[in-house]
C-alpha positions in Angstrom: 115.5 77.0 123.8 112.0 75.4 124.1 110.6 78.7 122.7 112.8 78.4 119.6 111.5 74.8 119.1 107.9 76.0 119.4 108.5 78.7 116.8 110.3 76.3 114.4 107.3 73.8 114.7 104.9 76.6 114.1 106.9 77.7 111.1 106.9 74.1 109.6 103.2 73.6 110.4 102.3 76.9 108.8 104.5 76.3 105.7 102.9 72.8 105.3 99.5 74.4 105.4 100.5 76.8 102.6 101.4 73.8 100.4 98.3 71.8 101.4 96.0 74.7 100.6 97.7 75.3 97.2 98.8 78.8 98.2 102.4 77.9 97.2 103.9 75.2 95.0 107.3 73.6 94.3 108.7 76.8 92.9 108.5 78.3 96.4 110.6 75.4 97.7 113.1 76.1 94.9 113.3 79.7 95.9 114.0 78.7 99.5 116.9 76.5 98.4 118.6 79.6 97.0 118.6 81.2 100.5 121.6 80.6 102.7 123.7 82.3 105.5 125.2 84.7 103.0 121.8 85.9 101.9 119.3 85.0 104.7 116.6 87.4 103.5 116.7 86.2 99.8 113.1 84.8 99.7 111.6 87.8 101.5 113.5 90.2 99.1 112.3 88.3 96.0 108.7 88.1 97.3 108.7 91.8 98.2 109.8 92.7 94.7 106.9 90.5 93.5 104.5 92.4 95.8 105.7 95.8 94.5 105.5 94.6 90.8 102.1 93.1 91.5 100.6 96.3 92.8 101.7 98.0 89.6 100.3 95.3 87.4 97.0 95.1 89.2 96.6 98.9 88.8 97.5 98.6 85.1 94.9 95.8 84.7 92.2 97.7 86.5 92.8 100.8 84.4 92.9 98.8 81.2 89.6 97.1 81.9 87.9 100.3 82.9 88.4 101.8 79.4 85.4 102.3 77.2 87.1 100.2 74.5 89.2 97.6 76.2 92.5 96.6 74.5 92.4 92.9 75.3 95.9 92.4 73.9 97.2 94.9 76.4 95.2 93.3 79.2 96.5 89.9 78.2 100.0 91.2 78.2 99.6 92.4 81.9 98.0 89.1 82.9 100.9 87.2 81.2 103.4 89.2 83.2 101.5 88.6 86.4 101.3 84.9 85.6 105.0 84.8 85.1 106.0 86.6 88.2 103.4 84.6 90.3 104.9 81.4 88.9 108.4 82.5 89.7 107.6 83.0 93.5 105.5 79.9 93.7 102.1 81.7 94.1 100.1 78.7 92.8 96.6 79.9 93.2 97.4 83.4 91.7 99.1 81.7 88.8 96.2 79.4 88.2 93.7 82.3 88.1 96.0 84.1 85.6 95.8 81.1 83.3 92.0 81.3 83.4 92.1 85.1 83.0 94.1 84.8 79.8 91.4 82.5 78.3 88.9 85.2 79.1 91.1 87.8 77.4 91.1 85.7 74.3 87.3 85.6 74.4 87.3 89.4 74.9 84.7 89.1 77.6 85.0 92.3 79.6 82.5 91.4 82.3 84.1 88.0 82.9 87.6 89.7 82.9 86.4 92.2 85.5 85.1 89.3 87.7 88.3 87.4 87.3 90.4 90.5 88.1 88.5 90.7 91.5 89.3 87.0 92.1 92.9 87.6 91.3 93.0 90.6 93.6 91.5 88.6 96.5 93.8 85.6 95.9 96.8 87.9 95.7 95.9 89.7 98.9 95.5 86.3 100.6 98.9 85.2 99.3 100.5 88.5 100.5 99.0 88.2 104.0 100.0 84.6 104.4 103.6 85.2 103.3 104.0 88.3 105.5 102.9 86.0 108.4 105.5 83.5 107.3 108.3 86.1 107.2 107.2 87.4 110.6 107.7 83.9 112.0 111.1 83.7 110.4 112.1 86.9 112.0 110.9 85.7 115.4 113.0 82.5 115.0 116.1 84.6 114.1 115.5 87.0 117.0 115.4 84.0 119.3 118.8 82.9 117.9 117.3 79.9 116.2 117.7 78.7 112.7 114.8 78.7 110.3 113.9 75.1 109.3 114.7 74.2 105.6 111.9 73.2 103.2 112.3 70.0 101.4 
């Protein structure tokens, strides 16, 4: 049972660090509140859908910005979608970068957009890695027959 307690403390410390570092925001807490015994993998399922959608959007963005004549309205549309989905899972830093990215689209600055896209990709990869670690901890707690602490 001490092992479960250790895992639960590790989960809480890790989760707190995600908030402290601005990786996730209040929306992530709201998502967790929708998870219960009847749907114990809700957050992971929603975030996994976000990951799949994000890969597609990042590819679309990359392709759109590699064109000779960039369609900044199209790029802005992809960034807007990405901002919305990032916001819905509580990916705060990714969302914040998307807000800045949209401003660069308005300025039609291709070089700045390409640099921002690289920042978005790095921040997204960091978010993905950190959340996969969090889900791994949740699974370890469940496998040890413990309950995952609730976020408040």
